[in-house]
VMD Tcl script that draws the C-alpha trace (Angstrom):
set ca {
  {145.81 123.96 118.73}
  {146.08 122.23 115.36}
  {147.77 118.99 116.28}
  {148.53 117.08 119.46}
  {150.68 114.16 120.50}
  {148.66 111.84 122.66}
  {148.64 108.13 123.29}
  {146.26 105.74 125.02}
  {146.84 102.19 126.19}
  {145.87 99.25 123.99}
  {143.07 98.06 126.34}
  {141.59 101.56 126.51}
  {141.78 101.88 122.73}
  {139.83 98.63 122.41}
  {137.23 100.09 124.76}
  {136.94 103.18 122.56}
  {136.57 100.96 119.48}
  {133.88 98.91 121.25}
  {131.94 102.09 122.02}
  {132.34 103.10 118.38}
  {130.93 99.78 117.18}
  {127.94 100.14 119.49}
  {127.29 103.70 118.31}
  {127.44 102.57 114.68}
  {125.00 99.75 115.39}
  {122.58 102.17 117.09}
  {122.98 104.75 114.36}
  {124.14 107.48 116.75}
  {125.92 109.65 114.19}
  {127.09 112.33 116.62}
  {128.74 109.81 118.90}
  {130.22 107.97 115.91}
  {131.87 111.18 114.71}
  {133.03 111.97 118.22}
  {134.74 108.59 118.67}
  {136.18 108.60 115.15}
  {137.65 112.02 115.84}
  {139.28 110.78 119.07}
  {140.82 107.75 117.36}
  {142.05 109.85 114.43}
  {143.70 112.43 116.69}
  {145.31 109.66 118.76}
  {146.69 108.23 115.49}
  {148.42 111.55 114.75}
  {145.90 113.36 112.53}
  {145.57 117.11 113.00}
  {142.33 118.74 114.08}
  {142.01 120.32 110.64}
  {142.40 117.00 108.85}
  {139.84 115.30 111.09}
  {137.39 118.19 110.72}
  {137.67 118.03 106.93}
  {136.93 114.29 106.79}
  {134.09 114.36 109.32}
  {132.59 117.58 107.93}
  {132.65 119.47 111.22}
  {134.40 122.63 112.40}
  {138.01 122.40 113.56}
  {137.03 123.95 116.90}
  {134.47 121.16 117.36}
  {137.21 118.53 117.06}
  {139.37 120.45 119.54}
  {136.45 120.65 121.99}
  {135.71 116.94 121.62}
  {139.31 115.99 122.29}
  {139.51 118.28 125.29}
  {136.36 116.77 126.72}
  {137.73 113.28 126.13}
  {140.96 114.08 127.96}
  {139.02 115.46 130.91}
  {135.98 113.18 131.14}
  {136.78 110.09 129.06}
  {134.05 108.07 127.34}
  {130.96 109.97 128.34}
  {128.04 110.98 126.16}
  {128.93 112.96 123.08}
  {129.19 116.65 124.03}
  {126.72 118.76 122.09}
  {124.54 121.78 122.56}
  {120.85 121.19 123.06}
  {119.08 121.97 119.76}
  {116.45 124.67 119.76}
  {113.20 124.77 117.82}
  {111.40 122.01 115.95}
  {113.67 119.32 114.37}
  {113.90 119.60 110.57}
  {112.16 117.00 108.39}
  {112.48 115.85 104.82}
  {110.42 117.80 102.32}
  {108.11 115.91 99.92}
  {110.64 116.43 97.13}
  {113.45 115.07 99.31}
  {111.33 112.05 100.22}
  {110.82 111.26 96.53}
  {114.56 111.57 95.93}
  {115.32 109.33 98.92}
  {112.87 106.70 97.66}
  {114.61 106.71 94.27}
  {118.01 106.18 95.91}
  {116.70 103.30 97.99}
  {115.22 101.62 94.92}
  {118.55 101.96 93.08}
  {120.45 100.27 95.93}
  {123.27 101.21 98.33}
  {126.08 100.74 95.79}
  {124.57 103.37 93.50}
  {124.89 106.06 96.19}
  {128.40 105.14 97.30}
  {128.10 102.40 99.92}
  {130.19 99.25 99.60}
  {127.48 96.82 100.73}
  {124.37 95.96 98.74}
  {121.98 95.49 101.69}
  {120.16 98.50 103.10}
  {120.32 98.95 106.87}
  {118.71 101.70 108.93}
  {122.02 103.33 109.98}
  {123.05 103.52 106.32}
  {119.84 105.30 105.37}
  {120.21 107.57 108.39}
  {123.71 108.51 107.25}
  {122.51 109.06 103.68}
  {119.75 111.44 104.82}
  {122.12 113.35 107.07}
  {124.88 113.71 104.48}
  {122.69 114.59 101.50}
  {119.95 116.64 103.16}
  {121.43 117.72 106.50}
  {118.43 116.25 108.36}
  {119.09 114.08 111.39}
  {116.64 111.27 112.14}
  {116.93 108.86 115.04}
  {117.86 105.46 113.65}
  {114.82 103.87 115.28}
  {112.55 106.22 113.32}
  {114.01 105.20 109.96}
  {111.84 102.06 109.75}
  {108.69 104.11 110.26}
  {109.83 106.63 107.66}
  {110.45 103.85 105.12}
  {107.02 102.33 105.77}
  {105.48 105.73 105.14}
  {107.33 105.87 101.82}
  {105.95 102.46 100.82}
  {108.91 100.22 101.68}
  {109.09 97.02 103.74}
  {111.99 94.94 105.07}
  {111.95 91.77 102.99}
  {114.15 89.04 101.61}
  {115.56 89.57 98.13}
  {114.94 87.10 95.30}
  {117.14 85.94 92.46}
  {116.31 86.88 88.88}
  {118.19 84.91 86.26}
  {120.36 86.92 83.92}
  {119.12 84.54 81.20}
  {115.57 85.85 81.64}
  {114.13 87.05 78.32}
  {111.30 89.43 79.16}
  {110.34 89.84 75.50}
  {109.72 86.10 75.14}
  {107.82 86.02 78.43}
  {105.57 88.84 77.26}
  {105.03 87.10 73.91}
  {104.02 83.96 75.83}
  {101.51 85.88 77.96}
  {99.97 87.90 75.15}
  {100.17 85.56 72.14}
  {101.24 81.96 72.81}
  {99.12 81.27 75.89}
  {95.84 82.58 74.38}
  {96.52 80.46 71.28}
  {97.09 77.37 73.41}
  {93.86 77.94 75.33}
  {91.88 78.40 72.13}
  {93.43 75.29 70.55}
  {92.71 73.15 73.62}
  {89.05 74.18 73.63}
  {88.65 73.60 69.90}
  {90.18 70.11 70.06}
  {88.62 69.32 73.46}
  {92.11 68.32 74.51}
  {93.65 67.81 77.93}
  {95.81 70.84 78.68}
  {98.66 69.47 80.81}
  {101.43 71.35 82.60}
  {104.40 69.06 83.27}
  {107.36 69.14 85.60}
  {109.45 66.96 87.93}
  {110.37 67.15 91.60}
  {112.86 65.46 93.90}
  {112.14 64.73 97.56}
  {115.39 64.04 99.48}
  {115.57 61.43 102.21}
  {117.91 63.60 104.28}
  {115.02 66.02 104.75}
  {114.27 69.66 104.09}
  {114.14 72.59 106.51}
  {111.84 75.58 106.70}
  {110.71 78.28 109.14}
  {108.72 77.32 112.25}
  {107.93 78.80 115.66}
  {110.30 77.93 118.49}
  {111.50 79.29 121.81}
  {113.70 82.34 121.41}
  {117.34 81.27 121.43}
  {116.45 77.58 120.96}
  {116.82 76.68 117.29}
  {114.56 73.74 116.39}
  {116.42 70.53 115.57}
  {115.29 67.92 113.04}
  {116.89 64.50 112.84}
  {118.33 63.43 109.51}
  {119.48 60.09 108.19}
  {122.07 61.81 106.02}
  {121.29 59.39 103.18}
  {121.92 61.05 99.83}
  {118.92 59.48 98.14}
  {115.83 61.13 96.76}
  {112.43 60.09 95.49}
  {111.86 61.54 92.00}
  {108.37 62.26 90.68}
  {107.13 63.08 87.19}
  {103.90 65.06 87.29}
  {101.24 66.56 85.02}
  {98.24 68.64 86.07}
  {95.23 69.31 83.82}
  {94.40 73.00 83.55}
  {90.63 72.72 83.12}
  {89.74 69.94 85.58}
  {92.61 69.74 88.08}
  {93.33 66.10 87.23}
  {96.75 64.89 88.38}
  {98.97 62.37 86.59}
  {102.17 61.30 88.36}
  {104.80 58.59 88.49}
  {107.48 58.16 91.15}
  {110.84 56.47 90.82}
  {114.11 56.01 92.68}
  {116.57 56.36 89.81}
  {117.71 59.37 87.83}
  {115.39 61.31 85.57}
  {116.24 60.89 81.89}
  {114.68 60.73 78.43}
  {113.76 57.04 78.70}
  {111.88 57.41 81.99}
  {110.18 60.60 80.78}
  {108.96 58.88 77.62}
  {107.73 55.89 79.65}
  {105.74 58.25 81.87}
  {104.14 60.00 78.88}
  {103.26 56.65 77.29}
  {101.44 55.73 80.48}
  {99.49 59.01 80.38}
  {98.53 58.45 76.75}
  {97.30 54.97 77.65}
  {95.02 56.37 80.40}
  {93.02 58.61 78.08}
  {91.82 58.66 74.49}
  {91.55 62.46 74.30}
  {94.11 64.64 72.52}
  {96.82 66.08 74.78}
  {98.47 69.47 74.72}
  {101.62 69.32 76.84}
  {103.34 72.42 78.23}
  {106.86 71.76 79.56}
  {110.05 73.58 80.50}
  {113.45 73.25 78.87}
  {114.91 70.40 80.95}
  {117.51 68.45 78.98}
  {115.48 65.23 78.80}
  {112.42 67.25 77.65}
  {114.22 68.45 74.53}
  {116.65 65.59 73.84}
  {116.79 63.92 70.43}
  {115.17 60.77 71.86}
  {112.27 62.70 73.36}
  {111.85 64.85 70.25}
  {111.63 61.69 68.11}
  {108.91 60.33 70.44}
  {106.92 63.55 70.10}
  {107.18 63.29 66.31}
  {105.66 59.80 66.46}
  {102.71 61.00 68.59}
  {101.67 64.12 66.66}
  {98.20 62.71 66.06}
  {97.36 62.93 69.78}
  {100.19 64.85 71.43}
  {101.15 68.47 70.80}
  {103.98 70.04 72.80}
  {104.68 73.68 73.71}
  {107.77 75.00 75.50}
  {107.60 77.51 78.33}
  {109.88 80.54 78.09}
  {113.30 79.87 79.59}
  {113.64 80.40 83.34}
  {109.90 80.88 83.86}
  {108.78 78.49 86.62}
  {106.20 81.09 87.68}
  {104.27 80.25 84.51}
  {104.02 76.58 85.45}
  {101.31 75.95 88.11}
  {102.60 72.47 88.97}
  {105.59 74.18 90.62}
  {103.14 75.40 93.25}
  {101.96 71.83 93.79}
  {105.49 70.62 94.59}
  {105.90 73.52 97.01}
  {102.62 72.75 98.75}
  {103.46 69.04 99.11}
  {106.81 69.87 100.67}
  {105.27 72.43 103.03}
  {102.52 70.08 104.23}
  {104.20 66.69 104.11}
  {108.00 66.65 103.96}
  {109.45 69.83 105.49}
  {110.94 69.23 108.99}
  {110.14 65.50 108.80}
  {112.54 62.70 109.64}
  {112.73 59.78 107.21}
  {114.77 56.94 108.71}
  {114.36 54.81 105.57}
  {113.82 55.47 101.89}
  {110.58 53.49 102.12}
  {109.28 55.95 104.75}
  {109.97 58.84 102.40}
  {108.37 57.08 99.44}
  {105.23 56.27 101.43}
  {104.91 59.86 102.68}
  {105.25 61.37 99.20}
  {102.85 58.85 97.65}
  {100.25 59.60 100.33}
  {100.55 63.30 99.57}
  {100.15 62.70 95.82}
  {97.08 60.53 96.36}
  {95.61 63.20 98.61}
  {95.95 65.90 95.96}
  {94.77 63.56 93.19}
  {91.48 63.24 95.13}
  {90.96 66.98 95.60}
  {91.19 68.52 92.11}
  {89.76 71.79 93.40}
  {93.02 72.31 95.30}
  {94.99 71.91 92.08}
  {92.62 74.21 90.21}
  {93.27 76.84 92.88}
  {96.94 76.64 91.95}
  {95.91 77.39 88.36}
  {93.90 80.42 89.58}
  {90.65 78.87 88.32}
  {87.30 78.84 90.17}
  {86.55 75.73 92.22}
  {83.23 75.28 90.39}
  {85.16 73.71 87.49}
  {86.58 71.05 89.77}
  {83.15 70.30 91.24}
  {81.73 69.92 87.73}
  {84.56 67.55 86.84}
}
mol new
graphics top color blue
foreach p $ca { graphics top sphere $p radius 0.5 }
foreach p [lrange $ca 0 end-1] q [lrange $ca 1 end] { graphics top cylinder $p $q radius 0.2 }
display resetview
């Protein structure tokens, strides 16, 4: 029998489709093929056409359809396999690892996120080896993979400039700072919103934790500088927008607090490189020397870790009914870190003995 004319009711078809969705979720490839074959035949496809698409024998499709007509939605009919189940060879494992690193799109999937049923299907189609979907995670761990959240990488990232910074610019800056006995300051800014910030926390299963919010679209802005050798913290908070004028005022205050030369390392924020700020730097060349970080390289600026730590410890999941409450909380956190320079030195990956000596 090559082709049949058969119809099922709409409710029963939905039931078949529901079983198909469950089988796909569980990664049961045999049952997925079985249910796909039934739906295709019901839609008017011949056994030969279905067998070609699903990569099975035409007689297998005929047997499946006969079983469906007689027994309905039972377990997928199949003969009990004999012998030890096949496994991937070491060479096949290396090939599979390469495919996973390249991503699902590279091997023909439409989505870009790997899921266990997708990898199960890939192994079965390319190598003819059938793994239970629940074993796929263990297989991937054995191959050196873990299930983790992806991260963005800017398409503006210039790896050549980053390498030049690591191998040439940064050693020169360190040598210059030691020769001049200068303060080596990393600078950046942060904004702490009054409406609050969320993060992960433990809670009862099925009961998402709730945090009140004032909804006020205001934020407390902070300029900050940390000293690489001693862990000293300079900061200045404000309510208004960050711009060249406020940045220059902050730097003037830092210059007034010390008589030592200053080497400043900053990112490419607009008010860091504006004409007004550049003119100020030109006036302060006797005491202030400025270096730019490579573009899109916050990982090279240790003060970024300080902002993250303050938010984790003091502002995440907190409710700030007033702007004054937010300001007080942030200022308390800044004072706390200003009094423990060894914590800041740890962010710079320096030994705590330097902070104790300071």
